[in-house]
C-alpha positions as YAML, in Angstrom:
chain: A
units: angstrom
residues:
- id: 1
  name: MET
  ca: [8.23, 44.23, 3.76]
- id: 2
  name: LYS
  ca: [7.21, 44.86, 0.45]
- id: 3
  name: PRO
  ca: [4.17, 43.22, -0.96]
- id: 4
  name: LYS
  ca: [4.72, 40.83, -3.58]
- id: 5
  name: LYS
  ca: [3.32, 41.99, -7.01]
- id: 6
  name: PRO
  ca: [0.37, 39.60, -8.30]
- id: 7
  name: ARG
  ca: [1.61, 37.57, -11.15]
- id: 8
  name: VAL
  ca: [-1.04, 37.32, -14.04]
- id: 9
  name: ALA
  ca: [-0.98, 35.29, -17.10]
- id: 10
  name: ILE
  ca: [-2.26, 36.48, -20.34]
- id: 11
  name: GLN
  ca: [-2.76, 35.63, -23.60]
- id: 12
  name: GLY
  ca: [-0.45, 36.90, -25.58]
- id: 13
  name: ILE
  ca: [2.44, 39.42, -25.11]
- id: 14
  name: ARG
  ca: [2.68, 42.92, -23.32]
- id: 15
  name: ALA
  ca: [0.81, 45.59, -24.38]
- id: 16
  name: SER
  ca: [-2.01, 43.39, -25.64]
- id: 17
  name: PHE
  ca: [-5.60, 44.04, -24.75]
- id: 18
  name: HIS
  ca: [-5.00, 41.22, -22.15]
- id: 19
  name: GLU
  ca: [-2.54, 43.08, -20.72]
- id: 20
  name: GLU
  ca: [-4.37, 46.18, -20.54]
- id: 21
  name: ALA
  ca: [-7.46, 44.56, -18.98]
- id: 22
  name: ALA
  ca: [-5.33, 43.26, -16.03]
- id: 23
  name: PHE
  ca: [-4.01, 46.79, -15.64]
- id: 24
  name: ARG
  ca: [-7.72, 48.13, -15.30]
- id: 25
  name: TYR
  ca: [-8.37, 45.31, -12.72]
- id: 26
  name: PHE
  ca: [-5.13, 44.96, -10.78]
- id: 27
  name: GLY
  ca: [-3.18, 48.35, -11.23]
- id: 28
  name: GLU
  ca: [-0.10, 48.58, -13.19]
- id: 29
  name: ASP
  ca: [2.19, 46.89, -10.59]
- id: 30
  name: ILE
  ca: [1.89, 43.35, -11.59]
- id: 31
  name: GLU
  ca: [4.20, 40.88, -13.13]
- id: 32
  name: THR
  ca: [2.89, 39.68, -16.45]
- id: 33
  name: VAL
  ca: [3.35, 36.40, -17.48]
- id: 34
  name: GLU
  ca: [2.89, 35.89, -21.43]
- id: 35
  name: CYS
  ca: [1.60, 32.83, -22.75]
- id: 36
  name: ASN
  ca: [1.00, 31.46, -26.36]
- id: 37
  name: SER
  ca: [-2.62, 30.33, -25.84]
- id: 38
  name: PHE
  ca: [-5.42, 30.37, -23.50]
- id: 39
  name: LYS
  ca: [-4.54, 26.83, -22.23]
- id: 40
  name: GLN
  ca: [-1.40, 27.82, -21.40]
- id: 41
  name: THR
  ca: [-2.56, 30.53, -19.08]
- id: 42
  name: PHE
  ca: [-4.47, 27.90, -16.93]
- id: 43
  name: GLU
  ca: [-1.16, 25.67, -17.02]
- id: 44
  name: ALA
  ca: [0.93, 28.58, -15.61]
- id: 45
  name: LEU
  ca: [-1.87, 29.06, -12.61]
- id: 46
  name: LYS
  ca: [-2.04, 25.30, -12.17]
- id: 47
  name: ASN
  ca: [1.80, 24.94, -12.05]
- id: 48
  name: GLY
  ca: [2.26, 27.88, -9.82]
- id: 49
  name: ASP
  ca: [3.85, 30.11, -12.12]
- id: 50
  name: ALA
  ca: [0.85, 32.67, -11.92]
- id: 51
  name: ASP
  ca: [-1.27, 34.15, -9.25]
- id: 52
  name: TYR
  ca: [-4.09, 34.86, -11.73]
- id: 53
  name: VAL
  ca: [-5.47, 34.46, -15.25]
- id: 54
  name: VAL
  ca: [-7.00, 37.29, -17.30]
- id: 55
  name: MET
  ca: [-9.01, 35.90, -20.20]
- id: 56
  name: ALA
  ca: [-11.36, 37.46, -22.75]
- id: 57
  name: ILE
  ca: [-14.56, 35.45, -22.68]
- id: 58
  name: GLU
  ca: [-17.00, 37.83, -25.07]
- id: 59
  name: ASN
  ca: [-16.91, 40.62, -27.51]
- id: 60
  name: SER
  ca: [-20.03, 43.03, -28.12]
- id: 61
  name: ILE
  ca: [-19.21, 42.31, -31.86]
- id: 62
  name: ALA
  ca: [-17.58, 39.06, -32.18]
- id: 63
  name: GLY
  ca: [-19.72, 37.56, -29.61]
- id: 64
  name: SER
  ca: [-18.80, 34.62, -27.14]
- id: 65
  name: ILE
  ca: [-15.17, 32.90, -27.27]
- id: 66
  name: LEU
  ca: [-16.91, 29.53, -27.21]
- id: 67
  name: PRO
  ca: [-13.55, 27.43, -26.49]
- id: 68
  name: ASN
  ca: [-12.72, 29.35, -23.25]
- id: 69
  name: TYR
  ca: [-16.25, 28.08, -21.75]
- id: 70
  name: SER
  ca: [-14.65, 24.75, -22.08]
- id: 71
  name: LEU
  ca: [-11.59, 25.63, -20.01]
- id: 72
  name: LEU
  ca: [-13.32, 26.90, -17.14]
- id: 73
  name: LEU
  ca: [-15.26, 23.79, -16.96]
- id: 74
  name: SER
  ca: [-12.19, 21.69, -17.37]
- id: 75
  name: TYR
  ca: [-9.91, 23.51, -15.12]
- id: 76
  name: SER
  ca: [-12.25, 24.48, -12.06]
- id: 77
  name: PHE
  ca: [-10.20, 27.58, -11.12]
- id: 78
  name: PRO
  ca: [-13.07, 30.06, -9.67]
- id: 79
  name: VAL
  ca: [-13.64, 33.16, -11.23]
- id: 80
  name: VAL
  ca: [-13.13, 35.89, -8.95]
- id: 81
  name: GLY
  ca: [-13.86, 39.20, -10.87]
- id: 82
  name: GLU
  ca: [-14.80, 40.54, -14.39]
- id: 83
  name: VAL
  ca: [-13.47, 43.68, -16.17]
- id: 84
  name: TYR
  ca: [-15.37, 45.64, -19.52]
- id: 85
  name: LEU
  ca: [-12.72, 46.68, -21.47]
- id: 86
  name: PRO
  ca: [-13.53, 49.42, -24.54]
- id: 87
  name: ILE
  ca: [-11.55, 48.29, -27.55]
- id: 88
  name: GLN
  ca: [-9.58, 51.17, -29.35]
- id: 89
  name: LEU
  ca: [-7.76, 50.36, -32.19]
- id: 90
  name: HIS
  ca: [-4.91, 52.83, -33.58]
- id: 91
  name: LEU
  ca: [-2.89, 52.37, -36.69]
- id: 92
  name: MET
  ca: [0.86, 52.82, -35.66]
- id: 93
  name: ALA
  ca: [4.17, 53.11, -37.44]
- id: 94
  name: LEU
  ca: [7.95, 53.38, -37.03]
- id: 95
  name: PRO
  ca: [8.82, 57.12, -35.89]
- id: 96
  name: GLY
  ca: [9.00, 59.12, -39.20]
- id: 97
  name: VAL
  ca: [6.91, 57.05, -41.58]
- id: 98
  name: LYS
  ca: [4.45, 58.65, -43.39]
- id: 99
  name: PHE
  ca: [0.99, 57.14, -44.55]
- id: 100
  name: GLU
  ca: [1.92, 57.46, -48.18]
- id: 101
  name: GLN
  ca: [4.74, 54.93, -47.38]
- id: 102
  name: ILE
  ca: [2.64, 52.13, -46.27]
- id: 103
  name: LYS
  ca: [1.94, 49.03, -48.31]
- id: 104
  name: TYR
  ca: [1.16, 46.49, -45.71]
- id: 105
  name: VAL
  ca: [-1.26, 46.44, -42.54]
- id: 106
  name: THR
  ca: [-1.05, 43.59, -39.72]
- id: 107
  name: SER
  ca: [-3.04, 42.80, -36.69]
- id: 108
  name: HIS
  ca: [-5.19, 40.08, -35.31]
- id: 109
  name: PRO
  ca: [-8.01, 38.98, -37.59]
- id: 110
  name: ILE
  ca: [-10.56, 40.25, -35.25]
- id: 111
  name: ALA
  ca: [-9.10, 43.56, -34.87]
- id: 112
  name: ILE
  ca: [-8.83, 43.74, -38.67]
- id: 113
  name: ARG
  ca: [-12.59, 43.04, -39.24]
- id: 114
  name: GLN
  ca: [-13.55, 45.50, -36.78]
- id: 115
  name: CYS
  ca: [-11.71, 48.29, -39.11]
- id: 116
  name: VAL
  ca: [-13.34, 47.36, -42.39]
- id: 117
  name: ASP
  ca: [-14.85, 50.95, -42.93]
- id: 118
  name: PHE
  ca: [-11.25, 52.52, -42.67]
- id: 119
  name: PHE
  ca: [-9.86, 50.14, -45.20]
- id: 120
  name: ASP
  ca: [-12.53, 50.49, -47.70]
- id: 121
  name: GLU
  ca: [-11.13, 53.75, -48.30]
- id: 122
  name: TYR
  ca: [-7.41, 52.43, -48.92]
- id: 123
  name: PRO
  ca: [-8.04, 49.21, -51.11]
- id: 124
  name: HIS
  ca: [-4.42, 49.49, -52.07]
- id: 125
  name: LEU
  ca: [-3.05, 48.15, -48.48]
- id: 126
  name: LYS
  ca: [-2.46, 44.58, -48.21]
- id: 127
  name: ILE
  ca: [-3.88, 42.95, -45.10]
- id: 128
  name: VAL
  ca: [-1.49, 40.58, -43.37]
- id: 129
  name: GLU
  ca: [-3.31, 38.52, -40.36]
- id: 130
  name: SER
  ca: [-1.05, 37.70, -37.15]
- id: 131
  name: ASN
  ca: [-1.89, 36.28, -33.91]
- id: 132
  name: ASP
  ca: [-1.51, 39.20, -31.61]
- id: 133
  name: THR
  ca: [-1.89, 42.67, -31.96]
- id: 134
  name: ALA
  ca: [1.00, 43.55, -29.82]
- id: 135
  name: ALA
  ca: [3.31, 41.34, -31.36]
- id: 136
  name: CYS
  ca: [2.50, 43.11, -34.43]
- id: 137
  name: ALA
  ca: [3.56, 46.09, -33.10]
- id: 138
  name: LYS
  ca: [6.90, 44.87, -31.63]
- id: 139
  name: ARG
  ca: [7.97, 43.19, -35.07]
- id: 140
  name: ILE
  ca: [7.88, 46.45, -36.79]
- id: 141
  name: ARG
  ca: [10.00, 47.91, -34.06]
- id: 142
  name: ASP
  ca: [12.43, 44.86, -33.80]
- id: 143
  name: GLU
  ca: [12.41, 44.71, -37.80]
- id: 144
  name: LYS
  ca: [12.37, 48.23, -38.57]
- id: 145
  name: LEU
  ca: [9.62, 48.07, -40.94]
- id: 146
  name: THR
  ca: [9.05, 50.93, -42.89]
- id: 147
  name: ASP
  ca: [6.38, 49.96, -45.12]
- id: 148
  name: THR
  ca: [4.07, 48.14, -42.60]
- id: 149
  name: VAL
  ca: [1.70, 49.65, -40.04]
- id: 150
  name: ALA
  ca: [-0.05, 47.73, -37.10]
- id: 151
  name: ILE
  ca: [-3.30, 47.92, -35.56]
- id: 152
  name: ALA
  ca: [-3.07, 47.57, -31.74]
- id: 153
  name: ASN
  ca: [-3.80, 49.73, -28.78]
- id: 154
  name: THR
  ca: [-1.97, 53.01, -26.75]
- id: 155
  name: LEU
  ca: [0.14, 50.78, -24.59]
- id: 156
  name: ALA
  ca: [1.60, 49.05, -27.69]
- id: 157
  name: ALA
  ca: [2.44, 52.02, -29.09]
- id: 158
  name: LYS
  ca: [4.04, 53.62, -26.05]
- id: 159
  name: LEU
  ca: [5.92, 50.14, -25.16]
- id: 160
  name: TYR
  ca: [7.32, 49.62, -28.72]
- id: 161
  name: GLU
  ca: [7.76, 53.40, -29.34]
- id: 162
  name: LEU
  ca: [5.45, 53.87, -32.27]
- id: 163
  name: ASP
  ca: [3.88, 56.86, -33.80]
- id: 164
  name: VAL
  ca: [0.14, 56.78, -34.18]
- id: 165
  name: LEU
  ca: [-0.87, 57.56, -37.71]
- id: 166
  name: GLU
  ca: [-4.62, 57.66, -37.04]
- id: 167
  name: ARG
  ca: [-6.20, 57.09, -34.07]
- id: 168
  name: ARG
  ca: [-9.65, 55.20, -33.20]
- id: 169
  name: ILE
  ca: [-10.01, 53.36, -36.79]
- id: 170
  name: GLU
  ca: [-12.52, 51.01, -35.32]
- id: 171
  name: SER
  ca: [-15.77, 51.02, -37.06]
- id: 172
  name: ASN
  ca: [-17.91, 50.49, -34.04]
- id: 173
  name: LYS
  ca: [-16.72, 53.03, -31.24]
- id: 174
  name: LYS
  ca: [-18.89, 51.36, -28.64]
- id: 175
  name: ASN
  ca: [-17.07, 47.99, -28.76]
- id: 176
  name: PHE
  ca: [-16.32, 46.27, -25.75]
- id: 177
  name: THR
  ca: [-14.64, 42.84, -24.80]
- id: 178
  name: ARG
  ca: [-15.32, 41.26, -21.34]
- id: 179
  name: PHE
  ca: [-12.74, 39.82, -19.26]
- id: 180
  name: LEU
  ca: [-12.90, 36.94, -16.40]
- id: 181
  name: ILE
  ca: [-10.42, 37.11, -13.67]
- id: 182
  name: LEU
  ca: [-9.63, 33.61, -12.46]
- id: 183
  name: THR
  ca: [-7.42, 32.43, -9.49]
- id: 184
  name: THR
  ca: [-6.95, 29.10, -7.47]
- id: 185
  name: HIS
  ca: [-9.55, 28.03, -4.65]
- id: 186
  name: GLU
  ca: [-6.86, 28.76, -2.22]
- id: 187
  name: ASN
  ca: [-6.40, 32.22, -3.26]
- id: 188
  name: ALA
  ca: [-10.10, 32.94, -3.89]
- id: 189
  name: LYS
  ca: [-11.80, 35.50, -2.19]
- id: 190
  name: THR
  ca: [-14.88, 37.41, -2.62]
- id: 191
  name: ASP
  ca: [-16.13, 40.44, -0.75]
- id: 192
  name: LYS
  ca: [-19.77, 40.98, -0.59]
- id: 193
  name: PRO
  ca: [-20.26, 38.92, -4.45]
- id: 194
  name: ASN
  ca: [-23.45, 40.18, -6.39]
- id: 195
  name: LYS
  ca: [-22.59, 38.05, -9.78]
- id: 196
  name: ALA
  ca: [-21.99, 34.30, -10.29]
- id: 197
  name: SER
  ca: [-21.25, 32.36, -13.19]
- id: 198
  name: LEU
  ca: [-22.74, 29.01, -13.22]
- id: 199
  name: CYS
  ca: [-22.81, 25.50, -15.62]
- id: 200
  name: PHE
  ca: [-25.20, 22.93, -15.41]
- id: 201
  name: GLN
  ca: [-27.33, 20.49, -17.54]
- id: 202
  name: VAL
  ca: [-30.95, 19.32, -17.66]
- id: 203
  name: SER
  ca: [-32.84, 16.42, -18.88]
- id: 204
  name: ASN
  ca: [-33.80, 16.37, -22.49]
- id: 205
  name: GLU
  ca: [-37.35, 17.14, -22.03]
- id: 206
  name: VAL
  ca: [-39.82, 19.72, -22.80]
- id: 207
  name: GLY
  ca: [-39.71, 22.71, -20.57]
- id: 208
  name: ALA
  ca: [-36.67, 21.35, -18.52]
- id: 209
  name: LEU
  ca: [-34.69, 24.53, -19.07]
- id: 210
  name: ALA
  ca: [-37.75, 26.72, -18.79]
- id: 211
  name: LYS
  ca: [-38.21, 25.36, -15.34]
- id: 212
  name: VAL
  ca: [-34.80, 26.54, -14.11]
- id: 213
  name: LEU
  ca: [-35.02, 29.96, -15.87]
- id: 214
  name: ASN
  ca: [-38.48, 30.67, -14.04]
- id: 215
  name: ILE
  ca: [-36.88, 29.99, -10.89]
- id: 216
  name: PHE
  ca: [-34.29, 32.46, -11.78]
- id: 217
  name: ALA
  ca: [-37.49, 35.06, -12.66]
- id: 218
  name: ASP
  ca: [-39.57, 34.20, -9.64]
- id: 219
  name: GLN
  ca: [-36.85, 35.24, -7.12]
- id: 220
  name: GLY
  ca: [-35.99, 38.22, -8.88]
- id: 221
  name: ILE
  ca: [-32.50, 37.19, -10.06]
- id: 222
  name: ASN
  ca: [-31.33, 38.69, -13.34]
- id: 223
  name: MET
  ca: [-30.00, 36.74, -16.00]
- id: 224
  name: SER
  ca: [-27.52, 38.59, -17.50]
- id: 225
  name: LYS
  ca: [-26.19, 35.93, -20.20]
- id: 226
  name: ILE
  ca: [-27.10, 32.08, -21.19]
- id: 227
  name: GLN
  ca: [-24.47, 30.36, -23.35]
- id: 228
  name: SER
  ca: [-24.89, 26.64, -24.58]
- id: 229
  name: MET
  ca: [-22.32, 24.47, -25.69]
- id: 230
  name: PRO
  ca: [-22.94, 20.60, -26.98]
- id: 231
  name: VAL
  ca: [-21.52, 18.15, -24.11]
- id: 232
  name: LEU
  ca: [-18.31, 16.21, -25.87]
- id: 233
  name: GLY
  ca: [-19.41, 13.15, -26.73]
- id: 234
  name: LYS
  ca: [-22.87, 13.18, -25.68]
- id: 235
  name: PRO
  ca: [-25.27, 13.92, -28.49]
- id: 236
  name: ALA
  ca: [-28.32, 16.22, -27.57]
- id: 237
  name: GLU
  ca: [-27.13, 16.99, -24.43]
- id: 238
  name: TYR
  ca: [-25.77, 20.42, -23.49]
- id: 239
  name: ASN
  ca: [-23.89, 22.17, -21.06]
- id: 240
  name: PHE
  ca: [-25.56, 25.43, -20.01]
- id: 241
  name: TYR
  ca: [-23.27, 28.74, -18.87]
- id: 242
  name: VAL
  ca: [-25.41, 31.21, -17.27]
- id: 243
  name: ASP
  ca: [-24.15, 34.59, -15.71]
- id: 244
  name: VAL
  ca: [-26.75, 35.64, -13.10]
- id: 245
  name: GLU
  ca: [-26.95, 39.05, -10.79]
- id: 246
  name: TRP
  ca: [-28.43, 39.90, -7.67]
- id: 247
  name: GLU
  ca: [-29.39, 42.71, -5.16]
- id: 248
  name: GLU
  ca: [-30.33, 40.09, -1.98]
- id: 249
  name: SER
  ca: [-27.68, 37.39, -1.38]
- id: 250
  name: ARG
  ca: [-30.58, 35.57, 0.57]
- id: 251
  name: LYS
  ca: [-32.53, 34.99, -2.69]
- id: 252
  name: TYR
  ca: [-29.60, 34.00, -4.59]
- id: 253
  name: ASP
  ca: [-28.87, 31.31, -2.15]
- id: 254
  name: LEU
  ca: [-32.57, 30.27, -2.04]
- id: 255
  name: THR
  ca: [-32.48, 30.31, -6.07]
- id: 256
  name: ILE
  ca: [-29.15, 27.96, -5.79]
- id: 257
  name: LYS
  ca: [-30.99, 25.47, -3.39]
- id: 258
  name: GLN
  ca: [-34.37, 25.64, -5.95]
- id: 259
  name: ILE
  ca: [-32.54, 24.73, -9.18]
- id: 260
  name: LEU
  ca: [-30.46, 21.88, -7.78]
- id: 261
  name: LYS
  ca: [-33.73, 20.15, -7.97]
- id: 262
  name: TYR
  ca: [-33.94, 20.70, -11.58]
- id: 263
  name: THR
  ca: [-30.06, 20.03, -12.94]
- id: 264
  name: HIS
  ca: [-27.74, 17.79, -12.82]
- id: 265
  name: ASN
  ca: [-23.70, 18.44, -13.28]
- id: 266
  name: PHE
  ca: [-24.09, 21.72, -11.74]
- id: 267
  name: ASN
  ca: [-21.08, 23.90, -11.08]
- id: 268
  name: ILE
  ca: [-20.68, 27.33, -9.53]
- id: 269
  name: LEU
  ca: [-17.69, 28.71, -11.56]
- id: 270
  name: GLY
  ca: [-17.60, 31.68, -9.40]
- id: 271
  name: GLU
  ca: [-19.21, 34.35, -7.26]
- id: 272
  name: TYR
  ca: [-17.76, 37.57, -7.50]
- id: 273
  name: GLN
  ca: [-18.67, 41.68, -7.92]
- id: 274
  name: ARG
  ca: [-19.85, 42.55, -11.08]
- id: 275
  name: HIS
  ca: [-18.16, 45.32, -13.05]
- id: 276
  name: VAL
  ca: [-20.52, 48.39, -12.89]
- id: 277
  name: GLU
  ca: [-21.13, 49.54, -16.28]
- id: 278
  name: GLU
  ca: [-21.67, 53.03, -15.99]
- id: 279
  name: GLY
  ca: [-18.17, 54.83, -16.85]
- id: 280
  name: LEU
  ca: [-16.80, 51.81, -18.29]
- id: 281
  name: THR
  ca: [-13.63, 53.71, -19.46]
- id: 282
  name: ASP
  ca: [-12.72, 54.55, -16.01]
- id: 283
  name: LYS
  ca: [-10.07, 52.45, -14.14]
- id: 284
  name: LEU
  ca: [-11.57, 49.98, -11.72]
- id: 285
  name: PRO
  ca: [-10.51, 49.96, -8.49]
- id: 286
  name: VAL
  ca: [-8.26, 47.35, -7.10]
- id: 287
  name: LYS
  ca: [-10.27, 44.90, -5.03]
- id: 288
  name: LYS
  ca: [-8.93, 43.97, -1.65]
- id: 289
  name: ASP
  ca: [-11.08, 41.15, -0.53]
- id: 290
  name: LYS
  ca: [-10.92, 40.02, 3.20]
- id: 291
  name: SER
  ca: [-14.23, 37.62, 3.36]
- id: 292
  name: LYS
  ca: [-13.77, 33.91, 2.31]
- id: 293
  name: ARG
  ca: [-17.24, 33.43, 1.12]
- id: 294
  name: ALA
  ca: [-17.29, 30.00, 0.25]
- id: 295
  name: TYR
  ca: [-16.84, 27.31, -2.35]
- id: 296
  name: ILE
  ca: [-17.03, 25.14, 1.20]
- id: 297
  name: GLU
  ca: [-21.07, 26.33, 1.46]
- id: 298
  name: VAL
  ca: [-21.35, 25.71, -2.33]
- id: 299
  name: LYS
  ca: [-20.32, 22.22, -1.82]
- id: 300
  name: LYS
  ca: [-22.80, 21.89, 1.00]
- id: 301
  name: LEU
  ca: [-25.68, 22.94, -0.84]
- id: 302
  name: VAL
  ca: [-24.63, 20.50, -3.83]
- id: 303
  name: LYS
  ca: [-24.38, 17.55, -1.69]
...
């Protein structure tokens, strides 16, 4: 019997950067579930319409996507993986259209901002913002627009049969977006995790956060990211979202036990294998996890 394709919910439509990230993590033999918003991707997972969610969490230029941290906590679906995607932006148009015919450029606002150096050379072009890079490419194809170009990736050019007029127009050639892979607790499997995403609060007193961070340092646990967000309706209280990496799982387990003494509302959002950053442009292997390292063990610790 042929294995069932994983159903992967993404924000946006086919050929968006989210689908490209999904391809890099799972391979191209997937069923893409298109959603209009990040919240809808979680609802699709919650309602059983998807098996996984691929969600952008930060960009090397634009920074953290803060609302998505709130979704992580609200829905409590475990993070089971990550992928870094190089953001390469191309200018594309209907076949046969020449650059001299172009009057309008359309794309997502962030994509447009990442190409400001290119457009400084062509001040006569009118910028039109939209909610999705791939949707802009699709619109050019569907409406047969001969005076408009889109900024999108090569997947969009291929799927919507557009010609690439200019390649790599992004100002920063080392721009990456980090995506998280989430699934249900029943489906969560992690083989030899070496990275975790945590969330916790500390008391509002001098040195409270420093005590926690010093525990990471003392145990040789690398903290690769920290992000704070106010707790809704509670002035002067913050959730701290922390990503940590380790070489020895024993030291990680010991660290978790120790920091529980100095935190409250502690959550492990996910334990997974970190994306090795060497050769980020290479395709990631599909993870065929067999072990069930568990959230059950974590719950025992928290208790």
